[in-house]
Each structure stands twice: as structure tokens, then as C-alpha cells.
C-alpha positions in Angstrom: 2.8 62.5 31.5 1.8 61.5 34.6 -0.8 64.8 36.3 -2.3 64.1 39.5 -3.4 66.6 41.4 -3.5 69.2 38.6 0.0 69.1 39.0 2.3 67.0 36.3 5.0 64.9 37.9 8.7 65.2 36.2 8.2 61.6 34.1 12.2 60.4 35.1 12.2 60.8 39.0 11.1 57.6 41.2 7.8 57.8 42.7 9.2 58.5 45.9 10.6 61.4 44.9 8.1 62.4 42.1 5.0 63.2 44.4 6.8 65.1 46.4 6.5 68.2 43.8 2.1 67.7 45.1 2.0 70.8 47.5 1.0 69.7 51.1 3.1 66.0 50.1 6.5 65.7 51.7 8.4 61.9 51.5 7.1 60.8 54.7 3.2 61.0 53.4 4.7 59.8 49.8 6.0 56.7 51.6 3.3 55.9 53.1 0.9 56.6 50.3 2.7 54.6 48.1 2.9 51.6 50.8 -0.8 52.0 50.8 -1.4 51.5 46.8 1.4 48.7 47.1 3.7 50.0 44.6 7.3 50.2 44.8 9.2 53.8 45.7 11.4 53.0 43.7 9.6 52.6 40.4 9.9 55.5 37.5 7.2 57.5 37.0 7.1 56.7 33.4 7.0 53.2 34.4 4.1 53.5 35.8 0.5 52.1 35.0 -2.4 53.7 34.5 -4.1 51.2 36.9 -1.2 52.3 39.4 -1.8 55.8 39.0 -5.3 55.2 39.4 -4.6 53.6 43.1 -2.6 56.8 44.0 -4.8 59.2 42.9 -7.4 58.0 44.6 -5.2 58.1 48.2 -4.1 61.9 47.3 -7.8 62.5 46.6 -8.5 61.4 50.6 -6.2 64.4 51.6 -6.1 68.0 51.5 -3.3 68.5 49.3 -2.6 71.6 46.2 -5.4 74.5 46.2 -7.1 73.3 49.2 -4.3 73.1 51.0 -2.5 76.9 50.4 -6.3 78.2 50.9 -6.0 76.5 55.0 -2.9 78.0 55.6 -4.0 81.2 54.4 -6.9 81.3 55.9 -5.4 80.2 59.8 -2.6 83.2 59.0 -6.3 85.4 58.4 -7.2 84.2 61.3 -4.6 84.6 63.6 -4.4 88.4 62.1 -8.1 88.9 63.4 -8.0 88.0 66.4 -4.8 89.8 67.3 -2.5 87.1 68.8 1.2 87.9 68.9 1.9 85.7 65.7 -0.7 86.9 63.7 0.9 90.3 64.3 4.1 88.9 63.1 2.5 88.1 60.6 1.0 91.3 59.6 4.4 92.8 59.9 6.7 90.2 57.6 8.6 89.6 60.7 9.7 86.1 61.9 6.8 84.3 63.7 8.4 81.7 65.5 10.7 83.2 68.4 14.1 84.5 66.1 16.4 87.3 67.1 16.1 90.0 64.5 18.5 92.2 64.9 21.3 90.8 62.6 19.6 88.5 60.4 16.0 87.4 60.0 16.9 89.3 56.3 14.6 86.5 54.8 11.4 87.9 56.3 12.2 91.2 56.6 13.6 92.1 53.0 17.2 93.5 51.5 18.7 95.9 53.9 18.5 99.8 52.8 21.0 101.7 52.9 20.7 105.0 54.4 23.3 108.4 53.1 24.9 109.6 56.4 23.6 113.5 56.3 26.6 116.4 56.6 25.8 118.2 59.1 26.9 122.4 58.3 29.6 123.7 59.5 29.2 127.5 60.6 
């Protein structure tokens, strides 16, 4: 089992896809890493040699991934909130940050809709 940056990579997948299991690495960065390390992107992770895995690890160590990147993102959000920007305010309130409408949609950010029961008006 290949373990890179503290993540167990799925051994039955191709290397190009398997590297995307690491937070901060998408398909384009994965392709760039494999090109630099001179590794076939179509090879399965279980077929890689220790030398190839070492070359991949070496390339990934130079970039922020996993815990370091998550920490950086959280610090950036915290900074926006402390400075008092509009984006920070939206993060604090749990609303969409990037200009989406909230009248009908935004259930992912706002949470599940809570139904309020109708109050009966007492008649005299």
C-alpha cells in the first residue's frame, strides 16, 4: 500500500487518479507531478516501484498539501473575519460567500429548512 503525505492511496486505481486522494492535489497538478517524475500516468499504484514512489514523494513535499494547506485555508478565512470583510461576514454567518442568491437556494450553506407551525388565532 502506497502512503504519501499521510494518505493511503487506493492501490487499484491509476496513479493520475490516485494522487487526487491527497487534499490539495487535483488532476492537473497530479499530471504535472507525474510528468516531472517521469512516471506513466496510466500505471496502477500497486505496480509502482519504491523508487517511483520516492520521486513522487519528493515532488509533493515541495508543495503545501493536507494538514498544512487546510491550516492555511482556515487561517485565511479567520483573517477575513477579523478584518471585517464582506466575505468574512458571510463565512461567520454560514451564508454563501461567492455572490449566490439565498432567497430560494443555498440549502447547503444555510442548512436544512425548518418548518414553523402556524399559530391559530383565537376567535371570540
